[in-house]
LODREN-712330 format. One record per residue (C-alpha): residue number from 1; residue in three letters; chain; x, y, z. Coordinates in pm, 1 decimal. Layout:
<nodes>
   num   residuo   cadena         c1         c2         c3
   NUM       ala        A          X          Y          Z
...
</nodes>
This chain:
<nodes>
   num   residuo   cadena         c1         c2         c3
     1       unk        A    -5938.2     2567.9     6065.5
     2       unk        A    -6173.5     2452.7     5788.4
     3       unk        A    -6261.1     2099.7     5692.5
     4       unk        A    -6097.9     1824.1     5491.0
     5       unk        A    -6247.0     1787.6     5139.4
     6       unk        A    -6455.8     1471.1     5104.8
     7       unk        A    -6282.6     1364.4     4782.4
     8       unk        A    -5944.0     1402.0     4953.5
     9       unk        A    -6056.2     1182.1     5244.3
    10       unk        A    -6206.3      915.0     5015.0
    11       unk        A    -5889.4      896.8     4805.0
    12       unk        A    -5677.2      852.4     5115.9
    13       unk        A    -5905.7      577.7     5250.2
    14       unk        A    -5886.9      390.5     4918.3
    15       unk        A    -5508.4      422.5     4919.0
    16       unk        A    -5494.1      292.6     5277.5
    17       unk        A    -5710.2       -9.8     5193.9
    18       unk        A    -5510.7      -97.5     4880.4
    19       unk        A    -5182.8      -62.6     5069.0
    20       unk        A    -5297.1     -302.2     5341.1
    21       unk        A    -5439.5     -548.3     5085.5
    22       unk        A    -5125.3     -554.5     4869.7
    23       unk        A    -4901.1     -581.7     5177.0
    24       unk        A    -5103.8     -870.9     5317.6
    25       unk        A    -5088.9    -1048.2     4980.1
    26       unk        A    -4710.7    -1010.7     4953.0
    27       unk        A    -4666.0    -1131.6     5309.7
    28       unk        A    -4865.1    -1442.2     5219.6
    29       unk        A    -4688.1    -1506.6     4886.8
    30       unk        A    -4322.7    -1457.4     4982.7
    31       unk        A    -4297.2    -1730.7     5253.0
    32       unk        A    -4461.1    -1977.2     5015.0
    33       unk        A    -4180.0    -1924.4     4767.3
    34       unk        A    -3951.7    -2092.3     5017.8
    35       unk        A    -3910.9    -2470.3     4988.7
    36       unk        A    -3928.2    -2497.4     5369.2
    37       unk        A    -4251.4    -2649.5     5504.7
    38       unk        A    -4356.3    -2524.2     5853.8
    39       unk        A    -4499.9    -2867.7     5933.9
    40       unk        A    -4164.9    -3030.7     5853.3
    41       unk        A    -3989.5    -2782.7     6082.0
    42       unk        A    -4220.8    -2866.4     6372.0
    43       unk        A    -4181.8    -3239.2     6310.6
    44       unk        A    -3803.9    -3193.0     6312.0
    45       unk        A    -3820.6    -3012.6     6646.7
    46       unk        A    -4034.2    -3290.5     6790.4
    47       unk        A    -3788.8    -3552.1     6665.1
    48       unk        A    -3492.4    -3357.2     6805.5
    49       unk        A    -3655.8    -3333.3     7146.8
    50       unk        A    -3783.8    -3690.5     7173.1
    51       unk        A    -3523.6    -3867.8     6960.7
    52       unk        A    -3788.6    -3999.8     6722.5
    53       unk        A    -4156.3    -3952.3     6638.3
    54       unk        A    -4389.0    -4248.7     6608.3
    55       unk        A    -4623.6    -4247.2     6310.3
    56       unk        A    -4437.6    -3952.3     6160.8
    57       unk        A    -4650.2    -3949.0     5845.9
    58       unk        A    -4973.6    -3919.1     6043.8
    59       unk        A    -4829.2    -3653.3     6271.0
    60       unk        A    -4708.9    -3457.4     5967.0
    61       unk        A    -5055.1    -3478.7     5809.5
    62       unk        A    -5214.7    -3354.7     6133.2
    63       unk        A    -4971.2    -3063.5     6153.4
    64       unk        A    -5040.1    -2966.2     5793.4
    65       unk        A    -5412.3    -2977.9     5867.6
    66       unk        A    -5366.3    -2763.5     6180.1
    67       unk        A    -5191.1    -2492.9     5975.9
    68       unk        A    -5432.8    -2526.6     5682.7
    69       unk        A    -5155.7    -2638.2     5447.9
    70       unk        A    -5362.9    -2928.9     5316.5
    71       unk        A    -5610.8    -2695.6     5146.6
    72       unk        A    -5586.1    -2551.4     4792.4
    73       unk        A    -5376.9    -2233.6     4759.2
    74       unk        A    -5673.6    -2012.8     4670.6
    75       unk        A    -5860.8    -2132.1     4980.6
    76       unk        A    -5552.0    -2074.8     5195.1
    77       unk        A    -5518.0    -1720.4     5057.8
    78       unk        A    -5873.6    -1603.7     5122.8
    79       unk        A    -5880.4    -1773.0     5461.5
    80       unk        A    -5551.9    -1604.6     5551.3
    81       unk        A    -5677.5    -1268.9     5425.1
    82       unk        A    -5993.4    -1285.1     5632.4
    83       unk        A    -5809.6    -1394.0     5944.4
    84       unk        A    -5535.4    -1133.1     5899.4
    85       unk        A    -5783.8     -846.5     5873.6
    86       unk        A    -5917.4     -967.8     6210.8
    87       unk        A    -5560.3     -989.2     6350.1
    88       unk        A    -5573.6    -1367.9     6366.4
    89       unk        A    -5228.2    -1478.5     6247.4
    90       unk        A    -5258.7    -1843.5     6342.5
    91       unk        A    -5033.6    -2040.3     6576.9
    92       unk        A    -4661.1    -2000.8     6628.2
    93       unk        A    -4457.1    -2298.0     6511.2
    94       unk        A    -4172.6    -2227.2     6753.6
    95       unk        A    -4403.7    -2167.7     7053.6
    96       unk        A    -4681.1    -2405.0     6949.8
    97       unk        A    -4970.5    -2382.8     7033.4
    98       unk        A    -4936.1    -2014.9     7136.2
    99       unk        A    -5131.6    -1778.6     6905.4
   100       unk        A    -4915.2    -1532.1     6714.2
   101       unk        A    -5149.5    -1248.6     6812.9
   102       unk        A    -5071.6    -1315.9     7181.0
   103       unk        A    -4696.7    -1290.9     7117.1
   104       unk        A    -4743.2     -964.7     6924.1
   105       unk        A    -4975.1     -823.5     7191.8
   106       unk        A    -4704.7     -878.0     7454.4
   107       unk        A    -4425.4     -728.5     7241.3
   108       unk        A    -4604.8     -438.1     7071.7
   109       unk        A    -4640.3     -204.0     7374.9
   110       unk        A    -4265.2     -219.3     7440.8
   111       unk        A    -4181.3     -138.1     7078.9
   112       unk        A    -4437.0      143.5     7065.0
   113       unk        A    -4297.4      297.4     7382.3
   114       unk        A    -3938.4      276.9     7260.9
   115       unk        A    -4030.5      390.9     6910.0
   116       unk        A    -4245.8      687.5     7014.5
   117       unk        A    -3983.7      805.3     7262.5
   118       unk        A    -3694.4      781.6     7014.3
   119       unk        A    -3887.5      908.1     6709.4
   120       unk        A    -4029.5     1217.0     6878.7
   121       unk        A    -3696.3     1311.1     7036.4
   122       unk        A    -3508.8     1250.8     6710.7
   123       unk        A    -3761.9     1441.0     6500.2
   124       unk        A    -3769.2     1746.4     6727.9
   125       unk        A    -3394.2     1762.7     6790.6
   126       unk        A    -3295.6     1684.0     6430.9
   127       unk        A    -3522.3     1945.5     6273.6
   128       unk        A    -3429.0     2206.8     6532.1
   129       unk        A    -3057.6     2150.7     6473.1
   130       unk        A    -3107.9     2158.6     6095.5
   131       unk        A    -3286.5     2492.3     6123.8
   132       unk        A    -3016.1     2640.9     6349.0
   133       unk        A    -2746.0     2531.8     6104.8
   134       unk        A    -2896.5     2766.8     5843.6
   135       unk        A    -3026.2     3050.2     6062.3
   136       unk        A    -2791.7     3346.7     6034.9
   137       unk        A    -2831.5     3445.7     6400.3
   138       unk        A    -2727.0     3108.3     6540.6
   139       unk        A    -2411.9     3123.0     6758.9
   140       unk        A    -2094.8     3014.3     6579.2
   141       unk        A    -2033.4     2748.4     6843.1
   142       unk        A    -2367.6     2586.4     6754.8
   143       unk        A    -2285.9     2583.4     6382.5
   144       unk        A    -1954.1     2410.6     6456.6
   145       unk        A    -2080.2     2168.7     6721.4
   146       unk        A    -2377.5     2037.9     6519.9
   147       unk        A    -2175.0     1904.2     6220.2
   148       unk        A    -1925.8     1750.6     6463.9
   149       unk        A    -2205.5     1570.4     6649.2
   150       unk        A    -2342.1     1433.8     6320.1
   151       unk        A    -2038.1     1207.2     6293.8
   152       unk        A    -2237.3      961.1     6507.6
   153       unk        A    -2501.7      928.1     6235.1
   154       unk        A    -2266.5      710.6     6029.3
   155       unk        A    -2257.2      446.2     6303.6
   156       unk        A    -2503.4      153.3     6275.3
   157       unk        A    -2757.0      140.9     6562.2
   158       unk        A    -2621.6     -191.8     6687.7
   159       unk        A    -2268.7      -48.4     6725.7
   160       unk        A    -2396.6      261.5     6901.1
   161       unk        A    -2594.2       34.4     7133.1
   162       unk        A    -2287.2     -174.5     7213.6
   163       unk        A    -2079.2      141.3     7271.7
   164       unk        A    -2338.0      293.6     7505.4
   165       unk        A    -2377.2      -39.8     7683.9
   166       unk        A    -2001.1      -64.3     7742.7
   167       unk        A    -1964.0      295.8     7866.1
   168       unk        A    -2278.2      359.1     8071.3
   169       unk        A    -2375.3        5.2     8176.3
   170       unk        A    -2053.6     -198.7     8202.7
   171       unk        A    -1808.1       74.0     8306.9
   172       unk        A    -2005.1      350.9     8480.8
   173       unk        A    -2293.8      123.3     8585.8
   174       unk        A    -2543.7      406.5     8549.5
   175       unk        A    -2790.6      193.6     8355.1
   176       unk        A    -2874.5     -178.9     8342.3
   177       unk        A    -2721.7     -397.9     8074.5
   178       unk        A    -3035.3     -572.7     7953.9
   179       unk        A    -3406.4     -609.9     8013.0
   180       unk        A    -3714.2     -390.8     7985.4
   181       unk        A    -3761.7     -345.6     8362.1
   182       unk        A    -3609.2     -459.8     8688.1
   183       unk        A    -3644.0     -820.9     8796.6
   184       unk        A    -3755.2     -716.3     9143.8
   185       unk        A    -4021.5     -475.1     9014.5
   186       unk        A    -4379.9     -594.7     8980.6
   187       unk        A    -4537.5     -486.7     8647.3
   188       unk        A    -4834.2     -254.7     8697.5
   189       unk        A    -4952.1      104.7     8695.2
   190       unk        A    -4709.1      219.9     8962.1
   191       unk        A    -4436.3      483.5     8974.4
   192       unk        A    -4173.1      220.2     9057.3
   193       unk        A    -4256.0       23.4     8744.4
   194       unk        A    -4269.6      337.7     8526.1
   195       unk        A    -3931.8      460.0     8651.3
   196       unk        A    -3781.9      114.1     8601.0
   197       unk        A    -3909.9      104.1     8241.2
   198       unk        A    -3765.6      450.3     8169.4
   199       unk        A    -3435.7      352.9     8331.7
   200       unk        A    -3404.8       36.6     8122.6
   201       unk        A    -3527.6      200.3     7801.4
   202       unk        A    -3294.7      500.7     7810.2
   203       unk        A    -2991.8      336.6     7647.3
   204       unk        A    -3189.1      157.0     7370.2
   205       unk        A    -3366.6      482.5     7285.9
   206       unk        A    -3043.5      683.8     7296.9
   207       unk        A    -2868.2      434.6     7067.5
   208       unk        A    -3138.9      500.1     6807.1
   209       unk        A    -3152.0      877.1     6858.3
   210       unk        A    -2780.3      949.7     6813.7
   211       unk        A    -2761.6      763.1     6482.2
   212       unk        A    -3084.8      893.4     6326.0
   213       unk        A    -3111.1     1261.2     6418.6
   214       unk        A    -2867.6     1346.6     6138.6
   215       unk        A    -3123.1     1234.1     5879.1
   216       unk        A    -3366.7     1499.1     6000.2
   217       unk        A    -3096.8     1762.9     6048.9
   218       unk        A    -2957.3     1729.7     5695.9
   219       unk        A    -3304.4     1720.1     5541.9
   220       unk        A    -3417.0     2026.7     5735.0
   221       unk        A    -3095.9     2209.7     5647.7
   222       unk        A    -3154.3     2161.4     5274.3
   223       unk        A    -3517.8     2267.8     5300.7
   224       unk        A    -3429.8     2572.8     5510.1
   225       unk        A    -3171.5     2686.1     5253.4
   226       unk        A    -3441.8     2670.4     4986.6
   227       unk        A    -3699.6     2854.0     5198.6
   228       unk        A    -3450.9     3118.0     5309.2
   229       unk        A    -3439.3     3269.9     4961.2
   230       unk        A    -3817.2     3285.4     4909.8
   231       unk        A    -3984.8     3619.3     4849.6
   232       unk        A    -4215.4     3593.0     5151.6
   233       unk        A    -3913.0     3559.6     5381.7
   234       unk        A    -3750.1     3865.7     5225.1
   235       unk        A    -4077.8     4055.8     5261.2
   236       unk        A    -4104.1     3958.7     5628.1
   237       unk        A    -3750.6     4084.0     5686.6
   238       unk        A    -3829.9     4408.7     5504.0
   239       unk        A    -4132.4     4460.0     5730.5
   240       unk        A    -3901.3     4450.6     6029.9
   241       unk        A    -4048.8     4140.3     6192.7
   242       unk        A    -3853.0     3980.3     6473.7
   243       unk        A    -3592.5     3727.8     6349.8
   244       unk        A    -3720.3     3451.9     6579.3
   245       unk        A    -4075.5     3505.6     6453.4
   246       unk        A    -3956.5     3484.1     6092.8
   247       unk        A    -3760.6     3168.7     6175.5
   248       unk        A    -4062.8     2991.3     6320.8
   249       unk        A    -4357.8     3139.7     6131.2
   250       unk        A    -4212.3     3173.7     5782.2
   251       unk        A    -3912.9     2941.5     5753.4
   252       unk        A    -3960.5     2637.1     5977.3
   253       unk        A    -4335.0     2610.3     5917.0
   254       unk        A    -4290.8     2595.8     5539.4
   255       unk        A    -3979.9     2376.4     5547.5
   256       unk        A    -4130.0     2122.7     5787.8
   257       unk        A    -4397.7     1992.1     5547.8
   258       unk        A    -4183.6     1732.1     5364.0
   259       unk        A    -4032.2     1631.2     5697.5
   260       unk        A    -4377.6     1546.4     5835.0
   261       unk        A    -4433.7     1305.7     5546.8
   262       unk        A    -4089.9     1152.1     5599.4
   263       unk        A    -4176.7     1116.6     5968.4
   264       unk        A    -4467.3      884.5     5884.6
   265       unk        A    -4260.7      683.1     5636.8
   266       unk        A    -3981.5      644.6     5892.3
   267       unk        A    -4206.2      455.2     6133.9
   268       unk        A    -4169.5      121.4     5957.0
   269       unk        A    -3798.5      168.3     5893.4
   270       unk        A    -3740.1      255.4     6255.7
   271       unk        A    -3907.8      -62.3     6377.0
   272       unk        A    -3691.7     -260.7     6135.8
   273       unk        A    -3384.4      -78.4     6267.2
   274       unk        A    -3480.5     -163.3     6625.1
   275       unk        A    -3447.8     -536.4     6560.0
   276       unk        A    -3080.6     -569.5     6654.4
   277       unk        A    -3101.4     -293.9     6917.0
   278       unk        A    -3378.6     -478.2     7099.9
   279       unk        A    -3184.8     -800.7     7060.2
   280       unk        A    -2860.8     -683.3     7220.5
   281       unk        A    -3047.7     -512.0     7505.7
   282       unk        A    -3281.9     -814.1     7546.8
   283       unk        A    -3568.8     -569.1     7512.7
   284       unk        A    -3890.0     -767.8     7468.4
   285       unk        A    -4030.5     -577.9     7171.1
   286       unk        A    -4131.7     -651.7     6813.9
   287       unk        A    -3773.2     -637.1     6693.3
   288       unk        A    -3657.7     -913.7     6925.4
   289       unk        A    -3969.2    -1115.7     6843.9
   290       unk        A    -3899.3    -1086.1     6470.9
   291       unk        A    -3530.1    -1170.4     6516.3
   292       unk        A    -3610.4    -1485.8     6714.0
   293       unk        A    -3879.0    -1585.7     6463.1
   294       unk        A    -3631.1    -1560.3     6175.2
   295       unk        A    -3380.3    -1779.1     6358.9
   296       unk        A    -3652.9    -2033.7     6438.2
   297       unk        A    -3804.3    -2012.1     6087.4
   298       unk        A    -4135.5    -1932.3     6254.7
   299       unk        A    -4323.0    -1814.7     5943.1
   300       unk        A    -4657.2    -1730.0     6113.1
   301       unk        A    -4478.8    -1493.6     6353.8
   302       unk        A    -4273.3    -1340.3     6071.5
   303       unk        A    -4592.1    -1281.3     5871.4
   304       unk        A    -4776.4    -1136.7     6170.7
   305       unk        A    -4497.5     -899.8     6274.5
   306       unk        A    -4440.5     -787.2     5913.8
   307       unk        A    -4810.5     -717.0     5869.9
   308       unk        A    -4828.5     -510.8     6190.5
   309       unk        A    -4521.4     -308.6     6087.8
   310       unk        A    -4668.0     -234.2     5744.0
   311       unk        A    -5007.0     -153.0     5899.7
   312       unk        A    -4847.7       92.2     6142.7
   313       unk        A    -4661.5      262.8     5858.9
   314       unk        A    -4974.9      283.1     5640.9
   315       unk        A    -5183.0      422.8     5927.2
   316       unk        A    -4909.9      677.3     6007.2
   317       unk        A    -4907.5      799.7     5647.3
   318       unk        A    -5289.4      812.5     5649.4
   319       unk        A    -5298.2     1019.6     5969.1
   320       unk        A    -5032.3     1254.4     5833.7
   321       unk        A    -5239.5     1297.9     5517.8
   322       unk        A    -5533.9     1398.6     5737.7
   323       unk        A    -5320.6     1644.5     5933.6
   324       unk        A    -5158.0     1792.3     5622.3
   325       unk        A    -5455.2     2013.3     5521.4
   326       unk        A    -5436.0     2188.2     5857.3
   327       unk        A    -5060.3     2243.9     5821.5
   328       unk        A    -5084.7     2358.9     5459.9
   329       unk        A    -5420.1     2535.0     5393.2
   330       unk        A    -5368.8     2505.9     5015.8
   331       unk        A    -5467.7     2136.1     5033.3
   332       unk        A    -5814.3     2234.2     5161.2
   333       unk        A    -5890.0     2415.5     4838.7
   334       unk        A    -6112.9     2183.7     4634.6
   335       unk        A    -5988.5     2327.0     4305.6
</nodes>
């Protein structure tokens, strides 16, 4: 298989570090452009719950000290940067004094499970359908059915989720309306819990799959049309190679390269698109956590979730860059 050139690896590591650094800086700067003070928000919640707050000025000063808002901006920035690199995002203002990292740790596995399931299914099905749309030996029924099915890709994920919920949960009662697992199931490494998670996660995943597979299908179709006219494909046909072998070995393998890069870039967008889907299904993932944090103006949680999303996207692109030389041997050539 060969090895990855050292210069290639170093360049990708530098790019990864700069991406994370710039993202962390923007996440710190943007909330501070808002005139809203997190300490004021917490004081307002305390006043709303108790009717009034005694010694409000002292309490406000203590809250600002707790969140480090009483320090100079440059000190706040470097302190934030150091803590963020260690995944210490501070305390949630809406769930004070719960650490933001604890909230993310509880939500992240659910989002990863839903995301991996939907992304892999969408990527495989979308690219396969895009290839069959161009392949001359595909049945005519397939070429007609695929464009008809792509009508669903124009529907927003939240509407597809509501439609699936109404049909399969409210009317047919095949799947539960909300939740990540059954209320009577004890979480743990058991088959009952695993089946309950799959049962509850099917509709949220399907609502994402049916509206996103068209992106991969259309992209693969355009790439396949370009590859179909290449000389190496014509040569393979002239040699009398089997059509299925040509489809996989010569056409799909060369057309899939840009799709692999898009796959890594789609990770962050998919998490962002899951926000409303997780909300309507009451699925306790990162999307629901971010949605609730925005409503509560919980800036530490917003910053923490945004950082994790950007980090996942950057790491996905980095891993794809490492895999790329093995998919395309030309990248391994130092020259």
